[in-house]
PyMOL Python script that loads the backbone (N, CA, C, O; Angstrom):
from pymol import cmd

cmd.read_pdbstr("""\
ATOM      1  N   MET A   1      38.456  76.339 -77.106  1.00  0.00           N
ATOM      2  CA  MET A   1      38.227  77.776 -76.981  1.00  0.00           C
ATOM      3  C   MET A   1      37.543  78.050 -75.652  1.00  0.00           C
ATOM      4  O   MET A   1      36.580  77.380 -75.281  1.00  0.00           O
ATOM      5  N   SER A   2      38.046  79.023 -74.962  1.00  0.00           N
ATOM      6  CA  SER A   2      37.484  79.430 -73.674  1.00  0.00           C
ATOM      7  C   SER A   2      36.667  80.702 -73.853  1.00  0.00           C
ATOM      8  O   SER A   2      37.176  81.712 -74.339  1.00  0.00           O
ATOM      9  N   LEU A   3      35.392  80.650 -73.456  1.00  0.00           N
ATOM     10  CA  LEU A   3      34.507  81.808 -73.541  1.00  0.00           C
ATOM     11  C   LEU A   3      33.914  82.098 -72.167  1.00  0.00           C
ATOM     12  O   LEU A   3      33.370  81.207 -71.515  1.00  0.00           O
ATOM     13  N   ILE A   4      34.023  83.352 -71.734  1.00  0.00           N
ATOM     14  CA  ILE A   4      33.418  83.790 -70.478  1.00  0.00           C
ATOM     15  C   ILE A   4      32.683  85.096 -70.766  1.00  0.00           C
ATOM     16  O   ILE A   4      33.250  86.022 -71.346  1.00  0.00           O
ATOM     17  N   LEU A   5      31.422  85.162 -70.358  1.00  0.00           N
ATOM     18  CA  LEU A   5      30.629  86.380 -70.541  1.00  0.00           C
ATOM     19  C   LEU A   5      30.468  87.073 -69.205  1.00  0.00           C
ATOM     20  O   LEU A   5      29.905  86.511 -68.265  1.00  0.00           O
ATOM     21  N   TYR A   6      30.968  88.304 -69.126  1.00  0.00           N
ATOM     22  CA  TYR A   6      30.727  89.165 -67.965  1.00  0.00           C
ATOM     23  C   TYR A   6      29.484  89.981 -68.282  1.00  0.00           C
ATOM     24  O   TYR A   6      29.402  90.621 -69.331  1.00  0.00           O
ATOM     25  N   GLN A   7      28.510  89.956 -67.365  1.00  0.00           N
ATOM     26  CA  GLN A   7      27.234  90.604 -67.636  1.00  0.00           C
ATOM     27  C   GLN A   7      26.481  90.784 -66.324  1.00  0.00           C
ATOM     28  O   GLN A   7      26.953  90.365 -65.266  1.00  0.00           O
ATOM     29  N   PHE A   8      25.302  91.412 -66.399  1.00  0.00           N
ATOM     30  CA  PHE A   8      24.372  91.364 -65.282  1.00  0.00           C
ATOM     31  C   PHE A   8      22.959  91.315 -65.823  1.00  0.00           C
ATOM     32  O   PHE A   8      22.691  91.774 -66.933  1.00  0.00           O
ATOM     33  N   GLU A   9      22.064  90.761 -65.040  1.00  0.00           N
ATOM     34  CA  GLU A   9      20.722  90.384 -65.487  1.00  0.00           C
ATOM     35  C   GLU A   9      19.905  91.545 -66.054  1.00  0.00           C
ATOM     36  O   GLU A   9      19.244  91.369 -67.077  1.00  0.00           O
ATOM     37  N   ALA A  10      19.926  92.711 -65.435  1.00  0.00           N
ATOM     38  CA  ALA A  10      19.062  93.822 -65.838  1.00  0.00           C
ATOM     39  C   ALA A  10      19.577  94.615 -67.042  1.00  0.00           C
ATOM     40  O   ALA A  10      18.876  95.492 -67.547  1.00  0.00           O
ATOM     41  N   CYS A  11      20.764  94.324 -67.493  1.00  0.00           N
ATOM     42  CA  CYS A  11      21.378  95.061 -68.610  1.00  0.00           C
ATOM     43  C   CYS A  11      20.733  94.655 -69.939  1.00  0.00           C
ATOM     44  O   CYS A  11      20.790  93.483 -70.311  1.00  0.00           O
ATOM     45  N   PRO A  12      20.111  95.615 -70.670  1.00  0.00           N
ATOM     46  CA  PRO A  12      19.466  95.262 -71.935  1.00  0.00           C
ATOM     47  C   PRO A  12      20.454  94.802 -73.011  1.00  0.00           C
ATOM     48  O   PRO A  12      20.107  93.966 -73.845  1.00  0.00           O
ATOM     49  N   TYR A  13      21.660  95.328 -73.003  1.00  0.00           N
ATOM     50  CA  TYR A  13      22.665  94.907 -73.981  1.00  0.00           C
ATOM     51  C   TYR A  13      23.130  93.477 -73.687  1.00  0.00           C
ATOM     52  O   TYR A  13      23.409  92.698 -74.599  1.00  0.00           O
ATOM     53  N   CYS A  14      23.205  93.156 -72.405  1.00  0.00           N
ATOM     54  CA  CYS A  14      23.549  91.791 -72.001  1.00  0.00           C
ATOM     55  C   CYS A  14      22.440  90.825 -72.416  1.00  0.00           C
ATOM     56  O   CYS A  14      22.711  89.700 -72.835  1.00  0.00           O
ATOM     57  N   ALA A  15      21.189  91.273 -72.296  1.00  0.00           N
ATOM     58  CA  ALA A  15      20.050  90.435 -72.689  1.00  0.00           C
ATOM     59  C   ALA A  15      20.126  90.092 -74.172  1.00  0.00           C
ATOM     60  O   ALA A  15      19.814  88.970 -74.572  1.00  0.00           O
ATOM     61  N   LYS A  16      20.541  91.063 -74.988  1.00  0.00           N
ATOM     62  CA  LYS A  16      20.695  90.812 -76.427  1.00  0.00           C
ATOM     63  C   LYS A  16      21.750  89.733 -76.683  1.00  0.00           C
ATOM     64  O   LYS A  16      21.560  88.858 -77.528  1.00  0.00           O
ATOM     65  N   VAL A  17      22.854  89.802 -75.950  1.00  0.00           N
ATOM     66  CA  VAL A  17      23.913  88.805 -76.086  1.00  0.00           C
ATOM     67  C   VAL A  17      23.434  87.444 -75.581  1.00  0.00           C
ATOM     68  O   VAL A  17      23.694  86.422 -76.216  1.00  0.00           O
ATOM     69  N   ARG A  18      22.738  87.426 -74.448  1.00  0.00           N
ATOM     70  CA  ARG A  18      22.239  86.153 -73.915  1.00  0.00           C
ATOM     71  C   ARG A  18      21.255  85.502 -74.878  1.00  0.00           C
ATOM     72  O   ARG A  18      21.237  84.278 -75.009  1.00  0.00           O
ATOM     73  N   ALA A  19      20.438  86.301 -75.549  1.00  0.00           N
ATOM     74  CA  ALA A  19      19.490  85.767 -76.539  1.00  0.00           C
ATOM     75  C   ALA A  19      20.244  85.090 -77.685  1.00  0.00           C
ATOM     76  O   ALA A  19      19.846  84.017 -78.138  1.00  0.00           O
ATOM     77  N   ALA A  20      21.318  85.704 -78.150  1.00  0.00           N
ATOM     78  CA  ALA A  20      22.121  85.113 -79.229  1.00  0.00           C
ATOM     79  C   ALA A  20      22.792  83.830 -78.752  1.00  0.00           C
ATOM     80  O   ALA A  20      22.868  82.855 -79.499  1.00  0.00           O
ATOM     81  N   ILE A  21      23.271  83.826 -77.533  1.00  0.00           N
ATOM     82  CA  ILE A  21      23.909  82.628 -76.965  1.00  0.00           C
ATOM     83  C   ILE A  21      22.900  81.490 -76.920  1.00  0.00           C
ATOM     84  O   ILE A  21      23.219  80.356 -77.279  1.00  0.00           O
ATOM     85  N   LYS A  22      21.688  81.790 -76.481  1.00  0.00           N
ATOM     86  CA  LYS A  22      20.640  80.766 -76.396  1.00  0.00           C
ATOM     87  C   LYS A  22      20.259  80.265 -77.788  1.00  0.00           C
ATOM     88  O   LYS A  22      20.148  79.060 -78.012  1.00  0.00           O
ATOM     89  N   GLU A  23      20.060  81.194 -78.718  1.00  0.00           N
ATOM     90  CA  GLU A  23      19.674  80.848 -80.099  1.00  0.00           C
ATOM     91  C   GLU A  23      20.713  79.953 -80.758  1.00  0.00           C
ATOM     92  O   GLU A  23      20.370  79.012 -81.475  1.00  0.00           O
ATOM     93  N   LEU A  24      21.982  80.250 -80.512  1.00  0.00           N
ATOM     94  CA  LEU A  24      23.071  79.508 -81.154  1.00  0.00           C
ATOM     95  C   LEU A  24      23.541  78.318 -80.321  1.00  0.00           C
ATOM     96  O   LEU A  24      24.406  77.556 -80.751  1.00  0.00           O
ATOM     97  N   ALA A  25      22.972  78.164 -79.135  1.00  0.00           N
ATOM     98  CA  ALA A  25      23.334  77.072 -78.215  1.00  0.00           C
ATOM     99  C   ALA A  25      24.834  77.058 -77.916  1.00  0.00           C
ATOM    100  O   ALA A  25      25.480  76.010 -77.949  1.00  0.00           O
ATOM    101  N   VAL A  26      25.368  78.233 -77.625  1.00  0.00           N
ATOM    102  CA  VAL A  26      26.782  78.375 -77.295  1.00  0.00           C
ATOM    103  C   VAL A  26      26.971  78.053 -75.809  1.00  0.00           C
ATOM    104  O   VAL A  26      26.263  78.577 -74.950  1.00  0.00           O
ATOM    105  N   GLU A  27      27.927  77.192 -75.534  1.00  0.00           N
ATOM    106  CA  GLU A  27      28.235  76.877 -74.145  1.00  0.00           C
ATOM    107  C   GLU A  27      29.383  77.756 -73.683  1.00  0.00           C
ATOM    108  O   GLU A  27      30.454  77.785 -74.289  1.00  0.00           O
ATOM    109  N   LEU A  28      29.131  78.480 -72.583  1.00  0.00           N
ATOM    110  CA  LEU A  28      30.154  79.345 -72.025  1.00  0.00           C
ATOM    111  C   LEU A  28      29.854  79.592 -70.558  1.00  0.00           C
ATOM    112  O   LEU A  28      28.767  79.289 -70.067  1.00  0.00           O
ATOM    113  N   GLU A  29      30.837  80.146 -69.874  1.00  0.00           N
ATOM    114  CA  GLU A  29      30.654  80.516 -68.476  1.00  0.00           C
ATOM    115  C   GLU A  29      30.095  81.926 -68.418  1.00  0.00           C
ATOM    116  O   GLU A  29      30.550  82.811 -69.143  1.00  0.00           O
ATOM    117  N   VAL A  30      29.107  82.135 -67.555  1.00  0.00           N
ATOM    118  CA  VAL A  30      28.502  83.459 -67.376  1.00  0.00           C
ATOM    119  C   VAL A  30      28.874  83.962 -65.988  1.00  0.00           C
ATOM    120  O   VAL A  30      28.690  83.262 -64.992  1.00  0.00           O
ATOM    121  N   ARG A  31      29.396  85.173 -65.934  1.00  0.00           N
ATOM    122  CA  ARG A  31      29.785  85.785 -64.667  1.00  0.00           C
ATOM    123  C   ARG A  31      29.000  87.076 -64.474  1.00  0.00           C
ATOM    124  O   ARG A  31      29.140  88.023 -65.248  1.00  0.00           O
ATOM    125  N   ASP A  32      28.182  87.103 -63.445  1.00  0.00           N
ATOM    126  CA  ASP A  32      27.333  88.262 -63.142  1.00  0.00           C
ATOM    127  C   ASP A  32      28.115  89.232 -62.257  1.00  0.00           C
ATOM    128  O   ASP A  32      28.448  88.916 -61.115  1.00  0.00           O
ATOM    129  N   THR A  33      28.401  90.414 -62.799  1.00  0.00           N
ATOM    130  CA  THR A  33      29.228  91.391 -62.099  1.00  0.00           C
ATOM    131  C   THR A  33      28.467  92.131 -61.000  1.00  0.00           C
ATOM    132  O   THR A  33      29.083  92.810 -60.178  1.00  0.00           O
ATOM    133  N   ARG A  34      27.160  92.013 -60.973  1.00  0.00           N
ATOM    134  CA  ARG A  34      26.386  92.624 -59.885  1.00  0.00           C
ATOM    135  C   ARG A  34      26.160  91.643 -58.741  1.00  0.00           C
ATOM    136  O   ARG A  34      25.975  92.051 -57.595  1.00  0.00           O
ATOM    137  N   GLU A  35      26.176  90.360 -59.052  1.00  0.00           N
ATOM    138  CA  GLU A  35      25.974  89.332 -58.026  1.00  0.00           C
ATOM    139  C   GLU A  35      27.282  88.981 -57.321  1.00  0.00           C
ATOM    140  O   GLU A  35      27.269  88.531 -56.175  1.00  0.00           O
ATOM    141  N   ASN A  36      28.401  89.183 -57.997  1.00  0.00           N
ATOM    142  CA  ASN A  36      29.692  88.778 -57.450  1.00  0.00           C
ATOM    143  C   ASN A  36      30.716  89.895 -57.664  1.00  0.00           C
ATOM    144  O   ASN A  36      31.144  90.152 -58.789  1.00  0.00           O
ATOM    145  N   ASP A  37      31.098  90.548 -56.579  1.00  0.00           N
ATOM    146  CA  ASP A  37      32.064  91.652 -56.677  1.00  0.00           C
ATOM    147  C   ASP A  37      33.416  91.194 -57.224  1.00  0.00           C
ATOM    148  O   ASP A  37      34.122  91.978 -57.857  1.00  0.00           O
ATOM    149  N   ASN A  38      33.780  89.943 -56.989  1.00  0.00           N
ATOM    150  CA  ASN A  38      35.053  89.437 -57.515  1.00  0.00           C
ATOM    151  C   ASN A  38      35.063  89.450 -59.040  1.00  0.00           C
ATOM    152  O   ASN A  38      36.092  89.750 -59.647  1.00  0.00           O
ATOM    153  N   TYR A  39      33.936  89.129 -59.665  1.00  0.00           N
ATOM    154  CA  TYR A  39      33.847  89.166 -61.133  1.00  0.00           C
ATOM    155  C   TYR A  39      33.989  90.600 -61.640  1.00  0.00           C
ATOM    156  O   TYR A  39      34.646  90.847 -62.651  1.00  0.00           O
ATOM    157  N   ARG A  40      33.364  91.543 -60.927  1.00  0.00           N
ATOM    158  CA  ARG A  40      33.471  92.954 -61.307  1.00  0.00           C
ATOM    159  C   ARG A  40      34.929  93.408 -61.223  1.00  0.00           C
ATOM    160  O   ARG A  40      35.423  94.106 -62.110  1.00  0.00           O
ATOM    161  N   GLU A  41      35.606  93.009 -60.158  1.00  0.00           N
ATOM    162  CA  GLU A  41      37.017  93.380 -59.981  1.00  0.00           C
ATOM    163  C   GLU A  41      37.910  92.719 -61.036  1.00  0.00           C
ATOM    164  O   GLU A  41      38.858  93.339 -61.518  1.00  0.00           O
ATOM    165  N   GLU A  42      37.614  91.465 -61.397  1.00  0.00           N
ATOM    166  CA  GLU A  42      38.353  90.780 -62.468  1.00  0.00           C
ATOM    167  C   GLU A  42      38.236  91.565 -63.771  1.00  0.00           C
ATOM    168  O   GLU A  42      39.229  91.803 -64.458  1.00  0.00           O
ATOM    169  N   LEU A  43      37.007  91.962 -64.099  1.00  0.00           N
ATOM    170  CA  LEU A  43      36.748  92.694 -65.341  1.00  0.00           C
ATOM    171  C   LEU A  43      37.495  94.025 -65.339  1.00  0.00           C
ATOM    172  O   LEU A  43      38.111  94.397 -66.338  1.00  0.00           O
ATOM    173  N   LEU A  44      37.439  94.732 -64.229  1.00  0.00           N
ATOM    174  CA  LEU A  44      38.142  96.006 -64.102  1.00  0.00           C
ATOM    175  C   LEU A  44      39.651  95.822 -64.258  1.00  0.00           C
ATOM    176  O   LEU A  44      40.303  96.616 -64.936  1.00  0.00           O
ATOM    177  N   ALA A  45      40.202  94.794 -63.645  1.00  0.00           N
ATOM    178  CA  ALA A  45      41.646  94.541 -63.736  1.00  0.00           C
ATOM    179  C   ALA A  45      42.067  94.192 -65.161  1.00  0.00           C
ATOM    180  O   ALA A  45      43.144  94.588 -65.606  1.00  0.00           O
ATOM    181  N   MET A  46      41.216  93.448 -65.881  1.00  0.00           N
ATOM    182  CA  MET A  46      41.559  93.018 -67.243  1.00  0.00           C
ATOM    183  C   MET A  46      41.408  94.125 -68.269  1.00  0.00           C
ATOM    184  O   MET A  46      42.233  94.256 -69.174  1.00  0.00           O
ATOM    185  N   THR A  47      40.351  94.928 -68.132  1.00  0.00           N
ATOM    186  CA  THR A  47      40.000  95.873 -69.194  1.00  0.00           C
ATOM    187  C   THR A  47      40.125  97.340 -68.796  1.00  0.00           C
ATOM    188  O   THR A  47      40.086  98.222 -69.654  1.00  0.00           O
ATOM    189  N   GLY A  48      40.274  97.601 -67.510  1.00  0.00           N
ATOM    190  CA  GLY A  48      40.343  98.987 -67.051  1.00  0.00           C
ATOM    191  C   GLY A  48      38.975  99.628 -66.912  1.00  0.00           C
ATOM    192  O   GLY A  48      38.875 100.820 -66.617  1.00  0.00           O
ATOM    193  N   LYS A  49      37.913  98.846 -67.121  1.00  0.00           N
ATOM    194  CA  LYS A  49      36.550  99.354 -66.977  1.00  0.00           C
ATOM    195  C   LYS A  49      35.624  98.211 -66.557  1.00  0.00           C
ATOM    196  O   LYS A  49      35.990  97.038 -66.616  1.00  0.00           O
ATOM    197  N   THR A  50      34.428  98.584 -66.135  1.00  0.00           N
ATOM    198  CA  THR A  50      33.460  97.573 -65.687  1.00  0.00           C
ATOM    199  C   THR A  50      32.314  97.418 -66.671  1.00  0.00           C
ATOM    200  O   THR A  50      31.262  96.881 -66.323  1.00  0.00           O
ATOM    201  N   GLN A  51      32.509  97.881 -67.891  1.00  0.00           N
ATOM    202  CA  GLN A  51      31.467  97.837 -68.922  1.00  0.00           C
ATOM    203  C   GLN A  51      31.086  96.404 -69.262  1.00  0.00           C
ATOM    204  O   GLN A  51      31.938  95.550 -69.510  1.00  0.00           O
ATOM    205  N   VAL A  52      29.780  96.170 -69.266  1.00  0.00           N
ATOM    206  CA  VAL A  52      29.236  94.888 -69.709  1.00  0.00           C
ATOM    207  C   VAL A  52      28.258  95.143 -70.838  1.00  0.00           C
ATOM    208  O   VAL A  52      27.709  96.241 -70.924  1.00  0.00           O
ATOM    209  N   PRO A  53      28.017  94.174 -71.707  1.00  0.00           N
ATOM    210  CA  PRO A  53      28.619  92.855 -71.701  1.00  0.00           C
ATOM    211  C   PRO A  53      30.069  92.902 -72.174  1.00  0.00           C
ATOM    212  O   PRO A  53      30.483  93.772 -72.940  1.00  0.00           O
ATOM    213  N   CYS A  54      30.813  91.924 -71.678  1.00  0.00           N
ATOM    214  CA  CYS A  54      32.182  91.724 -72.127  1.00  0.00           C
ATOM    215  C   CYS A  54      32.370  90.228 -72.315  1.00  0.00           C
ATOM    216  O   CYS A  54      32.226  89.452 -71.370  1.00  0.00           O
ATOM    217  N   LEU A  55      32.687  89.833 -73.523  1.00  0.00           N
ATOM    218  CA  LEU A  55      32.969  88.433 -73.810  1.00  0.00           C
ATOM    219  C   LEU A  55      34.473  88.244 -73.824  1.00  0.00           C
ATOM    220  O   LEU A  55      35.190  88.890 -74.587  1.00  0.00           O
ATOM    221  N   LEU A  56      34.933  87.360 -72.977  1.00  0.00           N
ATOM    222  CA  LEU A  56      36.354  87.034 -72.924  1.00  0.00           C
ATOM    223  C   LEU A  56      36.576  85.820 -73.815  1.00  0.00           C
ATOM    224  O   LEU A  56      36.063  84.735 -73.539  1.00  0.00           O
ATOM    225  N   ILE A  57      37.342  86.007 -74.884  1.00  0.00           N
ATOM    226  CA  ILE A  57      37.601  84.954 -75.867  1.00  0.00           C
ATOM    227  C   ILE A  57      39.060  84.542 -75.725  1.00  0.00           C
ATOM    228  O   ILE A  57      39.962  85.274 -76.133  1.00  0.00           O
ATOM    229  N   ASP A  58      39.286  83.373 -75.148  1.00  0.00           N
ATOM    230  CA  ASP A  58      40.653  82.904 -74.882  1.00  0.00           C
ATOM    231  C   ASP A  58      41.489  83.998 -74.202  1.00  0.00           C
ATOM    232  O   ASP A  58      42.652  84.213 -74.543  1.00  0.00           O
ATOM    233  N   GLY A  59      40.868  84.680 -73.234  1.00  0.00           N
ATOM    234  CA  GLY A  59      41.579  85.693 -72.459  1.00  0.00           C
ATOM    235  C   GLY A  59      41.581  87.087 -73.049  1.00  0.00           C
ATOM    236  O   GLY A  59      42.099  88.017 -72.431  1.00  0.00           O
ATOM    237  N   LYS A  60      41.003  87.256 -74.251  1.00  0.00           N
ATOM    238  CA  LYS A  60      40.965  88.576 -74.886  1.00  0.00           C
ATOM    239  C   LYS A  60      39.551  89.148 -74.796  1.00  0.00           C
ATOM    240  O   LYS A  60      38.599  88.500 -75.230  1.00  0.00           O
ATOM    241  N   PRO A  61      39.397  90.362 -74.234  1.00  0.00           N
ATOM    242  CA  PRO A  61      38.064  90.929 -74.042  1.00  0.00           C
ATOM    243  C   PRO A  61      37.474  91.537 -75.313  1.00  0.00           C
ATOM    244  O   PRO A  61      38.177  92.139 -76.125  1.00  0.00           O
ATOM    245  N   MET A  62      36.167  91.361 -75.456  1.00  0.00           N
ATOM    246  CA  MET A  62      35.410  92.006 -76.530  1.00  0.00           C
ATOM    247  C   MET A  62      34.196  92.684 -75.887  1.00  0.00           C
ATOM    248  O   MET A  62      33.372  92.028 -75.250  1.00  0.00           O
ATOM    249  N   HIS A  63      34.099  93.994 -76.061  1.00  0.00           N
ATOM    250  CA  HIS A  63      32.952  94.749 -75.564  1.00  0.00           C
ATOM    251  C   HIS A  63      32.005  95.018 -76.738  1.00  0.00           C
ATOM    252  O   HIS A  63      32.276  94.642 -77.878  1.00  0.00           O
ATOM    253  N   GLU A  64      30.919  95.662 -76.431  1.00  0.00           N
ATOM    254  CA  GLU A  64      29.884  96.051 -77.398  1.00  0.00           C
ATOM    255  C   GLU A  64      29.038  94.854 -77.824  1.00  0.00           C
ATOM    256  O   GLU A  64      29.526  93.916 -78.456  1.00  0.00           O
ATOM    257  N   SER A  65      27.780  94.913 -77.467  1.00  0.00           N
ATOM    258  CA  SER A  65      26.867  93.792 -77.715  1.00  0.00           C
ATOM    259  C   SER A  65      26.771  93.427 -79.195  1.00  0.00           C
ATOM    260  O   SER A  65      26.735  92.243 -79.532  1.00  0.00           O
ATOM    261  N   ASP A  66      26.729  94.419 -80.080  1.00  0.00           N
ATOM    262  CA  ASP A  66      26.624  94.111 -81.514  1.00  0.00           C
ATOM    263  C   ASP A  66      27.855  93.348 -82.011  1.00  0.00           C
ATOM    264  O   ASP A  66      27.736  92.422 -82.814  1.00  0.00           O
ATOM    265  N   ASP A  67      29.026  93.740 -81.533  1.00  0.00           N
ATOM    266  CA  ASP A  67      30.263  93.047 -81.920  1.00  0.00           C
ATOM    267  C   ASP A  67      30.268  91.618 -81.389  1.00  0.00           C
ATOM    268  O   ASP A  67      30.686  90.691 -82.083  1.00  0.00           O
ATOM    269  N   ILE A  68      29.799  91.448 -80.151  1.00  0.00           N
ATOM    270  CA  ILE A  68      29.764  90.117 -79.548  1.00  0.00           C
ATOM    271  C   ILE A  68      28.795  89.216 -80.310  1.00  0.00           C
ATOM    272  O   ILE A  68      29.124  88.072 -80.623  1.00  0.00           O
ATOM    273  N   VAL A  69      27.600  89.731 -80.609  1.00  0.00           N
ATOM    274  CA  VAL A  69      26.605  88.943 -81.345  1.00  0.00           C
ATOM    275  C   VAL A  69      27.141  88.568 -82.725  1.00  0.00           C
ATOM    276  O   VAL A  69      26.979  87.429 -83.163  1.00  0.00           O
ATOM    277  N   ALA A  70      27.773  89.509 -83.407  1.00  0.00           N
ATOM    278  CA  ALA A  70      28.344  89.231 -84.731  1.00  0.00           C
ATOM    279  C   ALA A  70      29.420  88.142 -84.632  1.00  0.00           C
ATOM    280  O   ALA A  70      29.468  87.233 -85.460  1.00  0.00           O
ATOM    281  N   TYR A  71      30.277  88.241 -83.618  1.00  0.00           N
ATOM    282  CA  TYR A  71      31.311  87.226 -83.416  1.00  0.00           C
ATOM    283  C   TYR A  71      30.684  85.849 -83.200  1.00  0.00           C
ATOM    284  O   TYR A  71      31.116  84.864 -83.799  1.00  0.00           O
ATOM    285  N   LEU A  72      29.675  85.788 -82.350  1.00  0.00           N
ATOM    286  CA  LEU A  72      29.025  84.501 -82.055  1.00  0.00           C
ATOM    287  C   LEU A  72      28.388  83.908 -83.304  1.00  0.00           C
ATOM    288  O   LEU A  72      28.502  82.708 -83.554  1.00  0.00           O
ATOM    289  N   LYS A  73      27.716  84.753 -84.090  1.00  0.00           N
ATOM    290  CA  LYS A  73      27.055  84.255 -85.310  1.00  0.00           C
ATOM    291  C   LYS A  73      28.081  83.767 -86.346  1.00  0.00           C
ATOM    292  O   LYS A  73      27.813  82.816 -87.081  1.00  0.00           O
ATOM    293  N   GLU A  74      29.222  84.399 -86.404  1.00  0.00           N
ATOM    294  CA  GLU A  74      30.255  83.984 -87.354  1.00  0.00           C
ATOM    295  C   GLU A  74      30.931  82.684 -86.933  1.00  0.00           C
ATOM    296  O   GLU A  74      31.387  81.913 -87.778  1.00  0.00           O
ATOM    297  N   ASN A  75      30.995  82.442 -85.623  1.00  0.00           N
ATOM    298  CA  ASN A  75      31.793  81.323 -85.116  1.00  0.00           C
ATOM    299  C   ASN A  75      31.006  80.143 -84.580  1.00  0.00           C
ATOM    300  O   ASN A  75      31.590  79.110 -84.252  1.00  0.00           O
ATOM    301  N   PHE A  76      29.663  80.281 -84.483  1.00  0.00           N
ATOM    302  CA  PHE A  76      28.881  79.156 -83.919  1.00  0.00           C
ATOM    303  C   PHE A  76      27.656  78.854 -84.749  1.00  0.00           C
ATOM    304  O   PHE A  76      26.895  77.945 -84.418  1.00  0.00           O
TER     305      PHE A  76
END
""", "prot")
cmd.dss("prot")
cmd.show_as("cartoon", "prot")
cmd.util.cbc("prot")
cmd.orient("prot")
């Protein structure tokens, strides 16, 4: 399974997702959309928006921090 989290450090919703990732010891790639414009452009091209957090699950985007946390808790 391929997991990529699009996020940025100051985002409180992203912080909630990062806390769940740490708690569950989930290994994934983290892409900061404020540190790297290419990541922001990737997210925009895939989803039509730059909203974070966005968890890419095997190429399929999931937005909304509560949905992401629920997914992580169910699967890890």
